[in-house]
N, C-alpha and C positions, 0 to 999 in steps of 0.2 A: 504494500499499500504506499503509495507515494505522498509525503507531506512535506511542507515547508517548516523551517524552524522558525520560532518566534521568540520574543521576550528579549533579555539582555543580550543574548548571543546573535541577534538578528543581523547585526552589521556585517557578520563574517560568515553567517550560516548559508548553506544551500539546501535545495530540496533534497529529500530522501531519494532512495533509488527509484529511477522513473519508469522502469520497465515492469514494476509490480511483481518483481521476483524476490522481494525482500526475504521472505520466509525461507526460500530455497537458498539464498545467500547466507542467511543465518545458519542453516543446518550445515553448510560447507565453510563456514568462517574459520579462518586459520588459527584463531585464538579461542574458539568455542571450548576447547577442552580446559582452558584456563578460566572461563568466565563462569559466573553463577548460572547462566542459562543452560550450561551442560546438565543441570538437573532436570531439564524439561524434555518430555517426549516430543515427537514431530508435531503432533496436534497442538500441543501445548506451546511449542515455539511459534506457531502460527498465530495463536492467541496474543502471545508477546508481540510479534511483528506488527500487529494491527494498532498497537499504541507506542510503537518505537519510531523515532526519527533518526536516521543516520545523517551526521552533520560534520563537516570539516572544521578543524580549528587550526588556522594558520599559525605558523611559528610567530611567537611574540604576542599573540592574542591573549586576553584574559577571559576564561570561561566563566569565572564567577569571582566575586570579590567578598572579602571578610565582611561580615555584618549584613549582607544581603539575605533576604528570605530564601530558604531552600525549597524550591519548586520542582526540581527534577533530580533524578538519580542518573548516573552515566556508566557506561563501560566502554573503556578505551579498546579500540580495535587497531589503531596504528598510531605510531609515533610515541611521544612522551611528553608528560606534563609535570610540573613541579607544584608542591603545596608551600606557600609562602606566608609567613606571618612577620610583620614589621613591629619590632618591640617599642616600648615607650621612649627609649633613648635614640631611636632612629635606625638601630641595627636591624638586619634582616636575618631572619631564621628560616631555613629551608627544612621543613618538617619531614619531607619525603618526596620520593618521585613516583608518578603514576605511569605504568607501563602497559603494553598490550595484555588484555585479559583482566586488568584490575577494575574493580568496582567502586565507584565513588558514591557514597550515600550512607554509609553505616554510621549514623550519628543520631543521637537523641535530641541534638540541638535544633531549634527552629531556624537558625541563621548559619550561614557559611562560617566556619571558623578560621578559614585560610583564604588567600587568593589562590586560584587555580589558574596557572599560566602555562601555555604551551611552549616548550623548549625545542620543539621540532614540528615539522608538518604532521599534523595529527588528525585523527578521526574518532569520534565517539558515537555511541548509540545512547540517545536520550529518551527517557521515559518519565512522564509526569508521576510525582510522588504518590499522589491519591490512586492513580491507576495501577501503580506497582503494588501499593498496599492491597489493593483488591486481589491481585494476582497471587500474592503471599497467602492470602486467606482461602483462595480456591485450590492452591496447590501446596499443601503442606511440606512436600520435599523441597520445594523452592525456599521455603522458610528455614528448613534444615541447613540447606546449602549456604544461605546467608549468615546463619548462625556459625556455621564452620569457618566461613570467610572472616567473621568478626574475631573469632577466637585466634585465627592465624594473624590477623593484623595486630592483636593484642601482644601475642608472642613476639612478633617482629619489633613492636614498639619497645618491649622489655629488653630485647637483644640490643636495639639501638641505643637505649639508655645506658646499658652496661658498657657498650663500646665507647660512648662519650665520657664515661667516668674514667676511662683509662688515661694514663698520663702520657703515653708515648704516641705520637702521630703515626709511626709505621704500623701499629696495631690496629688503629682505628681504620686506616686506609686498607690494609690487609683484610679485615673483616669485611669492609664495604665491597671490595673487589669479589671476594668469595660469594657474597650474598647475590651480587649481580650475575656471577657465573652460574650460580644454581639455578636462578631465574631464567637465564637464557637457555640452559640445558633443558628445562621444563618446557619452554616455548618450542624448542627445536626437536625435542623428543629424543635427544641424544646429547652426551656430554661433548663439550667444546672447551678448548683452551683460550679461545679468542672471545673477549668480552667487549661489547659496544658500549660507548660512553656517550650517550646523547646529550648529557649535561656537561657544562663547562667546568673548568677548575674552580671558578668563583662559586658556583653552585655546590660543588663537592665540598669546598672549604665551609660554606655557611650551613651545610648539612652536618658536617663532622665537628663543627665548633673550632675550626682552625683558621689561620690566614691563607689567602691564595698562594702566597710565597711559601709558606710551610707545606702545602699541599704539593707544589711543584718540586720543592726539594725532596720530598718524601718519595714521589714517583722516581725521581732520579736516583735516589738512594737504593730503592727496590731493584731498580734496573741494573745499577752497578753491582749489586749482590747476586745478580744472576736469577732473581726470583720471577721478574717479568721482562718483557721486551714492550717497546712502544713504537710499532710500526707506523702509527698514524696517531695524530693528536686525539682522536675520538676512538681509538681501539688499543686495547691492552691484550697482550698475549701472556698467558701464565705459563711460565717455564718450569717452575718447580712448585706444583700444587701442595705437596706434602710440607715443605718448608714455610709456605705462605699460610697454610693452615695452622702449623705450629706457632708461628708468629702471632696469628689472630687469637689462638687459644691460650697464649701464655698466661693471661691474667685471668682466666675463667677459674 
């Protein structure tokens, strides 16, 4: 079902799939195995498709701003976004990165708690919150999938808090790279030593509580130690996974 996006995103949104094959595309979506809609049967996916709008989010665009009412939930199907909060003293904190298959909307708050910004050319599936609530009531297994996702996000937040408590930047960066590698392996369905970094060094710094200079020096240090290679600014190749894992786990 083809629909045009509206609301705060209207300035950069385009219409949904125009050929009317949205449900079929949902069933063959490359990130469906990562998304919450993987809990749904073919018929149930068609019900979800009826209320879903697929929309682009250009790099640099803001999907939602902190303090705005939460009207929609989103699943990222392409690209990458960041969750940003500006502190009272003007400093920026990147709370996390939203990657393909991730679901945005697991919150008890009525307003967005973070700015949601695209750091790459991205695409999301958008569903009105009220209609998603109805689907959750109709399909209890979808509710269970969302609960599972919420538990996973809580575990990830606790792991990240532990990483931020470490004193040494190499430990933080090693943990960050390994988490990205695990996520990329799940997306691809196979392990890979190459990790894509859609985020810049400044974003990584603001996420790990470091300065950009420290992040750059730490990348260089890990490369000199033979743990990683840097074939491209936005690509890391893990050369010694065991050593990187040991470094990341030293303070656990």
